[in-house]
C-alpha angles and dihedrals in degrees: 000000000000088000088056093051092047088048090058092053091047092048093049095042125101091253092058114196102011130187095253092056092047091052091049092050092046093052090054092049096040100117095050094039087055089053090050090048092053091051093050092046092051093048095049091044089053090049089056099039110030099062091050094049091046091049091050089057090049090050090052091049093052093047088049090054091050093050093048093046094047091050087062101039143341113275096207124034128170113202134186141143124246115240127212108241093183093078095048129086112255091241089063094058123096115245093251095053117102111206120196095028114120112250117249103199096189091053092042093055094042098044092037091056091050090049091052092052093042091059093053122094109277090243091056095038091058090064098047134087130165107250098175138004124192142190112199124186127203114257116280125201116258102231097177150058098032120241111248097226111092092207092061109093100171138025126188126191124194119203120222136184114196119179097217099034095111092064090058099047135082110202110221098175132018117347141289117281113271134183117273119245112262091242093060100030093107097042103044127058122243118264125249134189127207133192119256090247091053095045091049093049093048094041094237130153134194112281097028120131120235124204117205126190115203122209090244098049113113114243090354096291105186129226117217128222131173121224102238101170149004120218144186125211117268112206112226100170096252134101098270099107092038087064100031101043092127088060088068103033121043117217121240119194137161122261112255096229095041117024090192089068123075134218125201127207118188141161133222136193123238133181121250092268089058088062090045090054093052094046094045096044123119088261102031123215117222112222128202109248125204137174121201113204126206117216117215120183122193131229089291092057097152093051091047091049090055091049095051098043095090096038089051092053091051098040095095090053091049091052092050094049094045103040107020140063139168113282108208094197093055095035089227141077119285129192135204125219117179089339093308118124112229142173118262115302114251119202117205105200119196093150097072095056090045092053092045092051091048091049091054092047092046090052089052089051088054089052093054093043095047092075093056092047094047091047092050092051092046092051091047093050090045088054089051089052091053091048092051092046090052090048090052091046089056089051096040097106094047093047092052092047093049091048092048091052092056107271110148121240095236091051091053090048089050089051091055090047091050090053095047101039099075091042093052093042095050093043092047093049092047093048091047091050092049091048092050091048093053096042114103119236129238101034129128091249129084133197115266107230092171091054091048091050092048093050093047090044092051091052090046093050092053090077098058093037092054096034097054097064089050097053106031095079100079092254096305114130119251125204120268092244137033122279117274092256093050091046091054091049091048093049093046090050093051092047092049091049091050093048092045092048093050091046092050093049093048096045105033097040105062120186111290097024099077087092091058092049092049092045089056091053095249103191091201090076090062102028098050096062091051091049089048089052091051090049090051090053092050090051091050091050088055096045110041102050091062089048090052091048090050090051090047089053090055091049093048090071091058129084099255122068100191094088092045094049093044094051092045090052091046090053091048092048093050096098091044092054093047094112093051089049090049095053092044093049094044094045093047091043092052092048092048089046090052091049090049091051091048093048092045093050091046094051092040091051090056090051092045093050091049090049092051094047099037090205131001086314140347135206115206125189132182111249135031107279138155112250119220129226114243094228106047105016089230121140121260123216104196098299122128110258139170111269095207142348112291095354098110089215117143123201133204121190124217127184129204116205136165119230137177106227133197124207107238093209103044102018092235114162117224116188129199099020113172109226121193118195120199138159103242094192092054090045092052091048092052096042108023095160097063115103092202091052090052089050091051091049092050093048095046098038095110110101122242112261131202109219125214092265091054095258114145111225116205133183113239146174116224132199114251094251091052094050091046090058092054104025122193099001147077127269125229136203134182119215122195111197115199109272091346134105118283114261119215114200129191119191113204109196113224093184147330121293102243125214090250092054093045091049095045112123094237089068095035100095091057101031088054087062092055115093117239112269095026113134110246132206126184118198140156126282093233092112098043095103090060095049123087125254107249136189093214102065132061135247121206126187115197115210121206105196108200087213099321118148127241094266092054091049092051091049093047092049092053092048093051102039104015135243094296091070121104107231122207119186115197096223091050092047091050091050090050093051093047092046095048111132096230093049092049090045093055090047093050091047093052092047094049095043092047092051091049091045090051090053091049090046092052089052093046094048091046092051092045091052090049088050093053096034096094092063093049091043091052092054092048091048091053091052093044088054088053091053107275110155127225095261091053090049090053090050090049092052090050094048091050093053100033098082089062089066102062092035094053093040093047093045094047095046094046091046093050092048098042102042096068088056092044092054089056113169092010088072111060117159097183089106089070102038113037114206132119099295148354110316118246114253115256124189126211106238095185093053091045093053092044092053092049091051090048091055090051092050090050094055091042089054090050090052091050091050093049090049092052091048091049092050090053092059117100120235088252091055091049090050091052 
């Protein structure tokens, strides 16, 4: 108390708030100032460290997407066709073209690739390298030697030069093609290499000469090549054989005019001088040139992606303006690469869509993560509030005495600020320095000094904001809480803000635009859940005290009064423990929310993997083709077959075609209808447990019928929009196969294709290829053998493994549909979804933020219990003085604290389960799961129960501690 008297003198003295007084005040407040300093240091350290760590995970996720995408296909490809300048008048050539100079293909492809990159924006050029360059010729007729099969009436061979081909081959006979020495270049033919499958089919051996007749050669003048080597593919884990499958496997197909005769189309590899020979011949051949570019982003991948977005969009224009000009003789634009005249340059851009998709998914990850971050900050600031309240409670007597002796309220507030300012400043600077020291370099993220300053400033402002109400009343005591009228106004304001925030999120953030809102840093996405949590706590504070009083009234009629007294005290302490209830509810709610997100993503990933694979695996190929069985080589037509001897793998073929239909009843024309054909009986045999498969079989069970006019009538299921266009009738289509009889089809809908049937995994691989809003029809495969093979549709072969591993599924898919097929295995797709960088990043963030929030909550609850302990201790002391024993005192402590357990657990669990549904369209987890739609929300019951038990153990531990402290008091202390 002497410190308080001296403080009055110091405050009223001419020197005002002097250093000696500040030091004296600080020594008295040292424990709680230390607690405040720890909070400020942790918050500022998180402001420096957390954004950088989160950005590093985003950078990893983007680089992971790039690697995966570029293993499947090149993201950037520049294509053109070489022109022959020798046959053009010199006035038609561009200034940079050099006619009459022999073409050096190796130099052309190498220098041309460097020119393409050099004319990109420097920011984009720094990320690009040429991974592969190609020169591809049109097929030429193989004039000799003759093919041994009598049924083969024509063989075409296309020459290719691929810069990185050698790394993907294993030579089994001879050697790889190599350039001829200059001395013998004119006397010896160029070398060529063929795959073992091609050489076997054509009956060729190393050393044989091949004569090719190109379509532009006069009088069929042949070009000679010598077979230097035979190779087999060597798998290297990249996209080479996905793109060059025809280099390994020749294509056999029937002749249109005579199906009993066969045609063969194959490809062969030549060295660069083989291309030179064809381009420098008397009648030059013009090859298609292409450069595949690999994109490599550094450690700050997300930042680099943002920097190259605009240069990427304008790169094609820059190439045209730098390398191309209008050619009046050709009446089109011509370009020049390394002196070679070419057709216009065509840029195939797969990088832009990939970056756009990642940006949208990253923004959605920010949306999901914002709740955890906002909750953590709210819990930390609430803990700071409790610490300041406890500090002021400890100084309450001195503050009242100082105010009663004439010290002004502003001076007392300044005194508290003077005590706290150096503590907050030093703690904030130390936390910031530690965060900077731990933050990794070179990421797309950056420390947030403004956020750190705001957090430290908020903690610093808590002292004057909470001190002023305690000292402005001329020394007269004010109530602990606001007046009833002010409380009603405060609660109504918070409830209105919560309702308004939820309404704004649900109405102004339609599905699909949550990413945009998150990407723009919309604070509503993080602030609204915290306000909803505060509103939930205010509702609980209004509801559970009357319940406690009602329970106390029931106990009052009994013989024992401990329960009655404990519940009455618990109801009276409810407003005082509001902050502890808030941090418990918010922490539990955040943890339950995180568990719900994790469970939802896990279940959604399983659904998404099943949707992508259709079965245990799927092979999809562009074009409508007839798959072959591995055992007999016979064609399949949708029926389940064995994919290999002893494998136990069953296959079901589906086809996706596009038809223009006409409604038979109203004559309405419907263009661009996606039609999926499938054998429902084979599908049911392969997957008998699927309810949707059984529904498809029942709906499509009617057999196909050929009507008297030759029309084939098929059962079908149509999408609602399709059936609405032609209500109550069948739909017809006419198909004209090339040089084959016309096929008339009539689809008779047996029902509407429901959402469950459309979204069933067995249709997923093909439905996922259909654009949104496209009318869809599902019918049987009974007519497939009469329909033409097309290059525009898609063929999917579902594989049901019967326990086979991923390697066996890959091998079976290639045997059935060939090496050109894109194979998706469900287990691999599921592993990829679960291992996605963004998904893992959100999971790590929720785990880390929840652990930190739990630590803050433990501190806040402990401080709050210390703050309210005197009132409970006073009640216990009264009863001890009246004869209450130690066991009864322990039971009283437990009864006083116990109601906080179910209230906090119930509020936190309900909040965590309800808020995802309240957020509505602002919370969309499709970015992490794939699949046909938004995944259904799944809670984590085990985590929910564990969190509730943890809250109960926390309060039980607090009751035990208070009991032990009360037992340690002497009778004199209890009497005081």
